[in-house]
ROVO-199538 format. One record per residue: residue in one letter; y negated, z, x negated of N, C-alpha, C, O in turn. Coordinates in steps of 0.05 Angstrom, whole numbers, plus 5000, padded with zeros to 4 digits. Atoms other than C-alpha are relative to their C-alpha. Layout:
N
aYZXYZXYZXYZX ...
END
This chain:
451
x502850074997879069495302499649715008497549635017 x500350294993880568765314500449945029499749725038 x499450064972882568845387497649915016497849735031 x502350084985875468805415499249714995498449575013 x500750275007874368155378501849805014500949605025 x498050184989880767835404499849985030500649785042 x500250014971879268005476497349895010497149805033 x502650084991871867825478499849705004498649615024 x500250294999872667085465501149885026499749725038 x499050114975877166935525498250065024498049905042 x501849934978872367305571497649815001496849725023 x502250185001866666865547500849725010499349585024 x499050264991870866245559500349995030499549795043 x499750004971872666445629497450005015497049855034 x502650004987865466605647498749734998497549635017 x501250265003863165945618501349795018500049635030 x498650184983868565565656499150035029498649835042 x500949954973866665885722497249915005496549795025 x502850074997859365775710499649705001498149595017 x500150295000860265045693501149885025500049695036 x498850104975864764935753498050045023497649865040 x502049954979859465255798497649814998496649715018 x502250185004853964845767500749715007499049575019 x499150274992857964205776500149975030499249775041 x499850014971859164375849497249995012496649825029 x502749994988851864555865498549754995497349635013 x501650245007848763975828501149755015499549595024 x498850234986853663475858499450015030498849805042 x500649974971852563745928497249915006496749775026 x502850084995845063645922499649704996498349575011 x500150295005845762955891501149845024499849655033 x498850154978850362735948498650055026498849885044 x501749964977845963056001497949785001497549645021 x502050215002840562585977501149725006499849575020 x498850274996845161985976501049965029500749745040 x498850034974848462126043497949995022498449865043 x501950014979842162236083499049715003498249635025 x500750284997840461516068502249855014501649685032 x497850134986847361296090499950055030500349875046 x500249924972846561676155497749865014497949765036 x502450124989839561406166500449705003499549585022 x499550294998841860686152501749935025501449725036 x498350054976847060756208498550055026499149935046 x501149904975842461086258497149915006496349895029 x502950024994835060936248498449804984496449704994 x501750165018832660506190499649715010497649595005 x500150274991834159836223497449935016495949765007 x502450074985828659836277497450074986495349964993 x502449925013823660186232499149824977496749774973 x500750165023824059736172500849705003500049534987 x499250284994827159096201499749945030501649885043 x500350014970824059056271500349735012500849705036 x499750264989824458306278502849915005503349715018 x497250074998831958296275501150095027500050275040 x498649904976836658356334501350274994501250364972 x498749745004840459006344502149984979502250154960 x497950035021846458756304498849914974499849994953 x501350085025841858416254498650234986498750244961 x501249775012838059056243502050184987501550294965 x497949845012844559426230500949874974501350014954 x499250145024846658886180497950034978498650074955 x502149975020839858926145499950284988499650314964 x500149725010839959686140502550054983502350204963 x497649975016847159656115499749854973500949934953 x500450155025844959136063498450174981499050184957 x501549825018839759626035501750234991501550334969 x498049795008845260156036501749904977502350044958 x498350115021849459685994498549974973499849994952 x501650025024843759595944500350254982500550224958 x499649755016844660325923502649994985502850104963 x497450025014851860175906499949794978501149824957 x500250215020850059535868498750104974499350004953 x501449895024845659945821501850204985501250284963 x498449805012851260435806501249924973501150084954 x498950075026854660045750498050014977498650104955 x502149985020848059995713499450294993499150364970 x500449715004846960735723502350124984501950284966 x497749905014854060865699500049914971500750074953 x500150105027853060425637497950154983498450244961 x502149865014846460755618500850294995500550394973 x499249725003849061455631502450034982502650234967 x497649995018855661305597499249994971500150154955 x501050025028852061095534498750264991499350364970 x501549765008847361685534501850255001501650424983 x498349774998852662185557502050024977502750244968 x498249995024857361985500498550014974499750064953 x501649985024851561985451498550264997498450384976 x501749765002847062575468501150235016500050455013 x498849784985851462985514499949975030498249835041 x499850024971853363085586497750145015496750045035 x501949834986848363625605497349865003496249865025 x502650134998841963235589500049785020498049745036 x499950224981844162635629500150105028498949985046 x499849894973845963065689497350105010496750075033 x502649904992839063385689498249765008496849775028 x501650244994835662695686500949875026499249775041 x498950124975840262435741499050145025498250015044 x500949844977838362995788497149955006496349935029 x502950054997830962885776499549735012497849705030 x500350274989831562145790500749985029499349875045 x499250014972835462225854498150155018497450055039 x501849844984830862775879497449865005496349875027 x502650134997824562375866500249765019498549735037 x499750234982827161745900500350085029499249965047 x499549914972829662115961497550125012496950065036 x502449884990823262515968498049795009496749815029 x501950214994819061885967500749835025499049735038 x499250144975823161556022498850145024498150015044 x501149854978820662116067497149945006496250005028 x502950074997813461876057499549705002497249615003 x500350295001814861136060498949895027500149955048 x501050124975810660746112502149805010503649694995 x498150184987814660326161498949725001496649674992 x500850284998814359576174497549975017495849805012 x502350014982809359696230497350064986495249984995 x502449915014804459996180499249814977496949734974 x500750155024804959576116501649744998501649604978 x498650254999809358986136502349984981503850174978 x497750065016814258676088500350194976502450224965 x499949815023812359176033501850245006503050364988 x498449774993816059716072502949974993504050144979 x497250035008823159436066500349964970502350044959 x499750045029821759225994499850264985501450314966 x500149745012819659925975502550175006503550324989 x497549874993825660196012502349924982503950084973 x497950115018830259745971499650114972501550184959 x500549905027826859965906500950294998502250374978 x499249725001827860705922503050035003504250214990 x497050004998835060565942501249934974503350034966 x499050075026836060235875499950244981501850284965 x500249765017833560865840502150205007503350334990 x497949824991838361275882502749914988504350074979 x497550115011844060815860500350054971502450114961 x499949945029842260885787500850294995502450344977 x499349725003842561635794502850065008504250204993 x497249954991849061635833502049904980504150024976 x498350115020852161195780500350174975502350164961 x500049835024850461695726500950285006501850434988 x499449724993851862345764503050074998503750274985 x497349924997859262335777501450054973502750264970 x498649975026861862225706499350264986501150404976 x500849765014857762785676501050265013501950445000 x499249764986859263295730503050054997503950284992 x497149975002866763165729500950064971502650234967 x499249955028867263135653499450284991501050414977 x500649735007863763795644502050195012502950384998 x498149824988868464125693502849974987504150184981 x497450055012874763805664500150094971502150214963 x500049935029872863905591499750304995500550394974 x500149715002871564645604502450135011502850375008 x497849884984877864745645502450074983502949944962 x497449955012884465065624501849765003501649625023 x498450245001889564525606501649965026501949735035 x498250024977894164675665498550005027499850005048 x501549994975888464705716497849795001495849825016 x502050215001884564075701499749865027497649775035 x500250134973886363775769498350165019496750055033 x501649834983883464375805497049994992495349965010 x502850005009877164405763498649735003496349715009 x501250264996876163655766499449945029497749775035 x500550044972876363705842497650165010496650115032 x502249844991870764225845497449845003496149865024 x502450174994864963735834500549805022498749725036 x499350184978868663265882499550155027498650025046 x500549844976868163835933497150015006496350045029 x502950004996860663825922499249765018497149775031 x500550234983860863135956500250085029498650005046 x499649914972863563456020497750185008496750165030 x502349824994858163996016497549845004495949905022 x502450174996852863456008500149865027498049835040 x499850134974855563096069499450205023498150135042 x500549794980855463746109497050045003495950055025 x502949965000848263866089498549765013496749805029 x501450244990846163146105500449975030498449945044 x499550054972849463076172499050235018497950185039 x500949774984847963776197496950015000495750095020 x502950015000840663696175499049805020497149855035 x500850204981840063056214500450095029498750065046 x499449914973843463346275498150235008497250245031 x501849774994839263986271497249915005495950015024 x502750104996832663626263499749855026497749895041 x500150154975834163156321500150195024498650155043 x499949804978836063746366497550165002496650235024 x502449835000829864126345497549855011496049965027 x502450144993824563586354500349815024498349725035 x499550194978827863146407500349724990499449654968 x499350275009830162426404497649834994497549694974 x502350175004823362086412498550084975497749914959 x501449915024819962516359501649954975500449894954 x498350065023825862426313499749714992499549664968 x500450285007825161666317497349954989496949764973 x502750055009817761716306499450124972498549974954 x500649875026817162216248502150204991502250264967 x498149795008822862726249502149914980503150084965 x498050105019827562276209499150044971500850044953 x501149965027822962396148500750284989500850314965 x499749725008824363146146502450034981502050164960 x497849975018831363106114499449894972500450014952 x500750115026828562666058498150184985498550244961 x502049845013822563106044501250274991500550384970 x498849745006826763746046501750004975502350214964 x498350015023830963495989498750114975500050194956 x501449905024825563705940500750294994501050374971 x499349725004827264445951502850024987503250184969 x497349995011834664315937500149904971501650014955 x500150105027833063915874499150224981500250244959 x501049785017829164505845502350204995502750294972 x497749825003835264955857502049884981503050024963 x498050145017839864445825499249994971500850034953 x501050015028835464385763500350274987501150284963 x499849735011835365135753502950054992503450164970 x497249965006842965155756500949844977502349944959 x499050185021844164555712498850074972500250034952 x501349945025839264775658501350254987500950304963 x498849755010843265425650502849954988503950144976 x497350035009849965105631500149914971498049824960 x499650085027852764955562501449734998502849655017 x498650255005855264295533502950054995503750274986 x497149965004862764185529500750024970499449894953 x499249965027866364405466501149744988500749694964 x498950255011869863725459497849824990498049704969 x502250175009863263355456498650124976497949984957 x501449875023860063875409501649964974500549934953 x498450045024865963805362499749724988499449694964 x500550275009865063055358497349974987497049844966 x502750025011857663125347499850144973498650034954 x500149865026858463645292501549864978500749884954 x498550145020863563215257499049714996500249554981 x501250275002859062595264502049785006502249584992 x498050194992864462215301499449885027501249775041 x500850124975860561975361499949704997499249594976 x500250295000860961245380497149915001495550025016 x502850105000854660845366499549835026497349835036 x500350174975855960375426502450065017504249895019 x497649934985860860735472500749815023503149785029 x499450184978860160245530501549754989503449665002 x498650235012862059665485502850084991504749934995 x497549915010867660065454502150055022504449995019 x498149944979870760275520501149745012503549735020 x498950264990871359545542501749874978503649724985 x498450115022874159355473502750144999504850014996 x497649845005879359915469501450095026503850145025 x498849884975880460155541499449845025499049965046 x500750174977879059565586502150035022501550025046 x497949974980885759665621499550245017499850245041 x500649754985883960375640497649975018497650085040 x502450054983877160155666500849855025500049925047 x499150174977880459625711501850175019501550145043 x498349844983885660125736498350205016498850255039 x501749824986880160625753498549865022498149975044 x501350164979876360085791501849965023501150005046 x498150054979882559915830500650255016500650245041 x499449744986884160645847497650095016498050245036 x502449914985877060745871499649855026498549965045 x500650174977877060175922500750115027499050145044 x499149904974881160465979498950275006498350335029 x501149734995878561165969497249995011496650115032 x502850014991871161005975499749825024498049865041 x500150184977872460436024500650155026499250115046 x499249854976875960896074497950215007497250255030 x502049804995870761436066497549885012496349995031 x502450134990864960956078500649905029498849905045 x499350094973868660676139499650225020498350185041 x500249784981869061356172497250125002496250185024 x502549855001862361656151497549835005495449935010 x502350174996857861046158500549795022499349805043 x499550214981860860446195500950115027500050015048 x498949904975864560856247497850125019498150125043 x502149904983857961166271498849795017498449835041 x501150224984855160496293502249885018501649805040 x497850114984862060266318500350175025500650065047 x499749824977862660876363497749975019498149975043 x502450024983855560816388499849745015499049735039 x500450274988855660066402502449905015502149725032 x497750124989862759956424501950195015503850115028 x498249804988865960606448498750175021499650185044 x501449834980861061086482497150034991496450014968 x502949995005853561176488499350214979497550174963 x500649795019853561826450502050004976502550214964 x498050025021858561566399499050094973500550214957 x501149925026853961686339500050304998500550414977 x500149715000853262416359502750124995503050304978 x497349895004860662546364501149924972502650074960 x499350085027861562156299498950194979500250264960 x501349815018856662616264501550275001501950404980 x498549754997860363226292502749984985503550164971 x497550045013866962946268499749994970501450104955 x500550015029864062806199499550284989500550354968 x500549735010861463516193502650164999503150314980 x497549854999868163806214501849924977503050094963 x498350105022871963366165498950094973500450154954 x501249925025866963546110500550304995501050384972 x499449715003867864296123502950044991503450204973 x497249995008875364206118500449914971502050014956 x499850125027874263796055499350204978500150174956 x500649795019871364416021502550144990502650244968 x497549885007878464686021502149794992503649824973 x497950195005882764056023499749854973501749804960 x500450145025879663705963501050164976502650054960 x498949855023880964265912503050065003504450084983 x497149974996887864375944501549764990503649784977 x498750245010889663655930499849994970501749904956 x500249995029886963735860501950194987503250124967 x498149815010891164355849502849895002504549944985 x497350124997897263985876500649804979502849774970 x499650205022896163445824500650144974501850024956 x499249855024896763995771503050075001504250114980 x497249944997903764135798501849765001503949754989 x498350244995906363455819499349764983500949584979 x501050235015902262985776497849865015497749875039 x502250144988896162555788501049765016500149715039 x499150254988899961915805501350045028500649905047 x498849974974904362175862498050085022498249985044 x502049914980898462515897498249765007497749715031 x501850224995894061905889501449785016500349665035 x498450204986899561425912500350075029500149905047 x499749914973900761845974497549945016497649835038 x502550044985893361815994499449715005498549645027 x500650284996892661075983501949875021501049715037 x498050114981899060906022499350105028499549955047 x500749894974897061376079497649855011497549795035 x502450144990890261036083500649735010499649655031 x499350274992893260346087501550005027501149835044 x498349984976898260556142498450105024498950025046 x501349864978893460976183497649855012496849915035 x502650114991887260536189500249855027498349885043 x499850134973889760106248500450205022499050185042 x499849794979892160706289497450165003496750255024 x502549864998885461026272498149875020496850005036 x501750144981881760486310501050035029499550055048 x498949954973886460566369499250275011498550305034 x500949734991884761306371497050015005496250135025 x502950014996877261176364499449865027497649955041 x500550164976877560666421500650155026499750075047 x499549844975880061196470497550135010497250185034 x502449864993873161506469500250295004498350435010 x499649714997876162196471498750154976499350084953 x501349855022871962696431502150134982501850134958 x497949865015878163076410501449804981501949864958 x498550205016881862446386498249884979499249814957 x501950105020875662196350499950204976500050124953 x500149795020875162856312502750014984502650024959 x497450005013882662846297500349764981501349784959 x499950245016882062136271498550044974499449964952 x501649965025876562326222501450204982501450164958 x498649805017880562936198502349874986502749914962 x497750135013886762526185499249794979500249794957 x500850215019883161946153498650114976499050004953 x501649895022878462366110501650214984501950194960 x498849775014882163016094502849954989503650094971 x497350065011889062716084499849744983500449754959 x500050255014888061986065498049994977498749924954 x502150025021881462036027500250234980500250194956 x500249775018881562745999502450024981502050134959 x497749995019888562685968499449824976500249894954 x500850175023885762115925497750124985497650144961 x502449905011879062435914500550264984499350304963 x499449755014881963105894501349964973500850114955 x498650055026886362815839498349824982498849814958 x501550215015881162305817498450114976498449984955 x501749905021876562745775501650034974500849934953 x498449965024881962965726501349744991501449694967 x498550255007885762305728498249814985498949704964 x501850185013879761875711499150104972498949954953 x500949885026877462365656502249974979501749914956 x497850005019884362385625500949724991502449704972 x499350285008884961625621498649924974499549734961 x501750105022879761585565499850224978499750454984 x500649815022878761905496497250105001495549985014 x502649864997872862365486497649834994495649855008 x502450155008868261885450498949805021496549755022 x500850204980868161395508500650095028500649935047 x499149904974870161845566497849985021498449905044 x502250024981863361875600499749705009499449645032 x500450284994862661115595502349895016501949765037 x497750114986869760955617500350105028500749945047 x499749884973870161435675497849925019498249855042 x502350074983863161275700500149715009499549655032 x500050284993863960525697502349935020501849795039 x497850054981870760525732499350105027499849975047 x500949884975867960985785497849845014497949795038 x502350134989861460605794500649715009499749635031 x499350274992864259895795501850015025501449845043 x498349974976869560115845498350075024499049995047 x501749924978864060425887498649765012498249745036 x501350244990860459755892501949845017501349765040 x498150184987866559355911501350135024501849995044 x498649874978869859875956498250155019498950185042 x501749844983864060275983497549865009496949855033 x502550124993857459905980500349765019498649725036 x499750244983860159276012501550055026501549885044 x498349954977864659616064498449995027499349865045 x501450014974859459746120499149715006499349635029 x500950274996856659046110502349815008502149665027 x497750174994863458706108501350075027502149905042 x498849914975866059126166498349905024499549815044 x501750094978860058956210500349705004500449605027 x499650294998860958216194502749935012503049765029 x497350054990868458236206500350075030501849945044 x500049934972867358586272498949785017500049725039 x501150224985862958016295501949765000502249635020 x498150225002867957496270502450045019503449855030 x497749944983873457846308499350065029500850185043 x500849964972869557846374500050295008500950375030 x500349714996868258596368502750155001502750395007 x497549865004875658756359500250094971499549944953 x500249885026876659216299502249924980502450044959 x497550045015883158916271499549874973500949924954 x500750115026879958496216498850224982499350224958 x501149785016876159116194502350184990502350264966 x497649835008882759516193501549864977502449994959 x498550155021886058966152498550014973499850034952 x501649995024880358976102500350274986500750284962 x499749745012880859726091502850044990503350164968 x497249985009888459686086500449854974501849944957 x499850165025887759146033498850164976500050174955 x501249835021883059595992501950234992502250294969 x498149785005888060165999502449914984503450054967 x497750115015893759725974499249964971500850004953 x501050035028889559555913499950274985500650284962 x500049745013888560295900502850104994503250214972 x497249925005895960435907501149854976502649964960 x499050165023897359865858498850114974500350134954 x501349895024892360155808501350264992501950314968 x498749745006895460855813502849964990503750114973 x497250055009902460565805500149924971501950014956 x500050105027900760215740498550184980498750144956 x501349815018896560785712502150194988504150255000 x498349805013899761275663499750275015497550335025 x500249724991901361975688498550164979499450174956 x501749865020895962405655500150305002498750444988 x500049714996897763105679500650154974499550364969 x499249865025900963285611498549904976499249964953 x501550115023895862915569498550234986497450414998 x501749825016892763305512497749844991498049674973 x502350175007885763015507499450024970499350244958 x500750015028884062795436497749824995497249635011 x502350185005877862485405500849724993499349535000 x499150265007881961905379502849965011504250155018 x497350064991888261555400501449834979501449584982 x499050155022891861355336502349815006502649614993 x497750164994898161075368499249725010500349525001 x500950264988894560535408497450065014497050285024 x502549964986887560445436500350075029498650215041 x499649954971890460475506502150215005503050245028 x497949804996895361045495498950284996497450324976 x500949735002893961785505502250184991504650144998 x498049825010897462335469501250165023499850285039 x498649844980902662665513500449855026501649965045 x499850144974902262135568502949925005504449864986 x497250084993908761995605500149935030502349855039 
END
């Protein structure tokens, strides 16, 4: 008579795991759609609309500066979400994050331009970008932790890569929406009003994401801590007191990953358009979409590979590949060949970037004990995003000018970030065999089972 009882529980666990993985993917895809449409717009259109007094290059720098503002807000978002996520749970923070991102993105679609309200236009744009950054800083940690904390022990790399894959889906949605709207309404209409459509359309996606996220359950690891009254009162303070080394390593590992991704998906669009071929932005968008579609498969495959080989070897490979490939990447881009441009994006994103990104979710989660996991993972991720991602388009545009429009200083900058990521991965503990525990009695910086 006991057989039905013994078989029912595993079925419920499997269903919960799949549901949480799907919810993490869908919610992350929508969040990153909202974030990426701003990145695409900053490269293609926001300069002349919100900074009309600047030169062409000055407008690009100004729009990239507002793009960077979103990254600067991420650590604050990560700190707030980390505190709340480690105190009240991952699910509630994720719902609030999606609402904030959706509201800010929707309002950008109705924002008057400089020609209508003057200096208030770029100021409001910066404010809404700050709200996007706060949301982005809080989103990643919760989505990844829910997936990893629900995952089977031997498949945490795969499950941690599923919300990462949502980023590729968000990029596909963002770039294809921009390309589709421009093709539908024409270039002139797109510059006039069509650019607003992708921002306004995000409201529909946010509603879908909220429905999905409200249906998921909190992780068992967090619930156990809450039921035993063992939650940290100040998790952000505690993570810097007990796990500052892990936070710094996570920041370092993030630099080359996000730096290379931003190089290809944001800076390269303006580089191709202004220095390679007149329709460079169009072929760059096509290449981004193709790489993002491949990323739907490559990111979880890299995550699964980290379950077999370990997080560190996979991450080290991606960082080293990024450092070595970035100079040849510019040589390939400078040919102006559509095929070679697409191949460059595939190699740079799906091999160099995705190998790091696929292993990252599980690795960052496993670096921290449960009580401070949201805080530690989010802060490492968000601070690294500022230094490696938010500043990259701005730094790259400046370095391109310093180098008389030759890209080699830009390549050296990205290679340097990748070397820092490789260094962080080298000094991080291998976490594939870690058994996550609420406390770490051996040492504040040591995880059970780490080797």
